[in-house]
BAMI-945891 format. One line per 8 residues: their letters; for each residue x, y, z of C-alpha. Coordinates in steps of 0.001 Angstrom, whole numbers, plus 524288, in hexadecimal, padded with zeros to 5 digits. Layout:
BEGIN
a> X/Y/Z; ...
//
This chain:
BEGIN
mqdirgyk> 8114A/A18D4/786EC; 81E35/A1893/78106; 81EA6/A0A22/77E9A; 81243/A0B3F/7772F; 814C1/A093D/76910; 810A5/A14DF/76081; 81035/A1DBD/76CF4; 81A6D/A25F7/76964
tavakarr> 815C5/A28B2/75BC4; 80910/A2C75/76226; 80E49/A36DC/76B97; 81464/A3CE5/75F80; 80709/A3C8D/757BE; 8007F/A4389/763EB; 80B60/A4C45/76629; 80B64/A5139/757E8
margndgw> 7FBD1/A52B2/75809; 7FDC6/A5B73/76455; 807E3/A62A9/75DE5; 7FF11/A6708/750AF; 7F8A1/A7341/74E4A; 7EC7A/A72F7/754B7; 7E615/A7FD6/755E1; 7DAEF/A7B0D/75FA3
mvpttddp> 7E386/A7676/7691E; 7EB65/A81E4/76E91; 7EDF3/A8541/77DAD; 7E356/A8E11/782D8; 7E28C/A98CD/78CC3; 7D451/A939C/79178; 7D2CA/A950C/7A00A; 7D31A/A8767/7A5A9
repesrtd> 7C8EB/A8375/7AE22; 7D11B/A86F8/7BB0F; 7D79C/A9303/7B793; 7E168/A92C3/7C140; 7E6A9/A85EB/7BA6F; 7EBCE/A902C/7B06C; 7F875/A9068/7B7A7; 7FB25/A81AE/7B58E
yghwiqee> 7FF5D/A7E5A/7A864; 7FC33/A6F05/7AAE2; 7EE84/A71C5/7AD4E; 7EC09/A7BCA/7A270; 7F229/A72CB/7983B; 7EAA6/A6771/79E3E; 7DE06/A701A/79C18; 7E1C1/A73A3/78E15
iegweqtd> 7E315/A6421/78B3B; 7D715/A5F0A/7919C; 7CF12/A6AA6/78941; 7D5DF/A65D7/77CDD; 7D35F/A587F/77F07; 7C4AD/A5A03/7804A; 7C42B/A6044/77296; 7BF96/A58FE/7669A
hftllygt> 7CBC6/A600E/75FB4; 7D59B/A577D/76807; 7CC7E/A4B3E/768A6; 7CC57/A4BAC/75937; 7D941/A4FB1/75527; 7E2C2/A4A6F/760CB; 7DB34/A4295/76B0E; 7D58D/A370F/76398
pmaevard> 7E00E/A35E4/759F5; 7E9C1/A33FD/766C1; 7E088/A2B51/76BD9; 7DF3B/A2262/7606F; 7EE24/A2201/76016; 7EEB4/A1DC5/76ED6; 7E585/A135D/76B54; 7ECE8/A0EF9/75E72
ladkngle> 7F923/A0E04/767FB; 7F26B/A0611/77149; 7EE11/9FD37/767DC; 7FAC3/9FB2B/75FFE; 80262/9F9EB/76E9B; 7F7C2/9EEDF/77357; 7F32F/9F870/77E8B; 7E516/9F4B2/78232
geywieiw> 7DAAD/9FC57/789B9; 7DAC9/A09A4/78B8A; 7E8AB/A0B42/78A42; 7E862/A1384/77E7A; 7E1E8/A1E54/78765; 7EE42/A1F8A/78E46; 7F5AF/A20CC/780C2; 7EBEC/A2B6F/77D4B
qnlkdefw> 7EE5C/A33A5/78921; 7FCB5/A3375/787E5; 7FAE2/A379B/77935; 7F28F/A42FC/77D71; 7FCE6/A4682/78769; 80861/A46FA/77D66; 7FD7A/A4E7E/7741C; 7FB5D/A584E/77F6D
dawaekqq> 80A0E/A59D3/781BA; 80D72/A5CA0/774DC; 80196/A6640/77267; 80696/A6DBC/77FD3; 814B9/A6E17/7792B; 80F5B/A7323/76C48; 806FF/A7E28/772ED; 81082/A8124/77B4A
adkfwsdn> 806B3/A7FE0/7864F; 80F47/A838F/79166; 81347/A8FAC/78A9D; 8051D/A92A5/787D7; 80111/A909C/794CA; 80B6B/A97D3/79B6A; 808BD/AA30A/79287; 7FA7F/AA344/791A5
irdqavcv> 7F5DB/A9C53/79D31; 7FE74/A9D0A/7A919; 7FFCD/AABB4/7A94B; 7F07F/AAD65/7A7B9; 7EE40/AA33C/7B333; 7F7A3/AAB3F/7BBE1; 7F037/AB770/7B905; 7E25B/AAFCE/7BB98
a> 7E65E/AAA22/7C7FF
//
């Protein structure tokens, strides 16, 4: 991806969007589908991400704009076909990494989720 002209700028934009103040997208303590998974940070954070990606809020404010950037990058770099989807996936990964950092999701999980899971298990 690094050799795609404009990619670093697009990553910076995705990370800025994720660090914005968005009261809708905060970590939750909701029970995941598998209660024992609460002891696993990776599973919990993936549940959070999958839940947010299914909302209109995420789609309208973040998903669609990142998809448009990905299509533009693919076009400007002469990348044909569905290559833009790979760019978009990478931009979303960068977005979620920055979101988790801003929300201090690992600390949130350890303070609010893990200890509850130990009591439940």
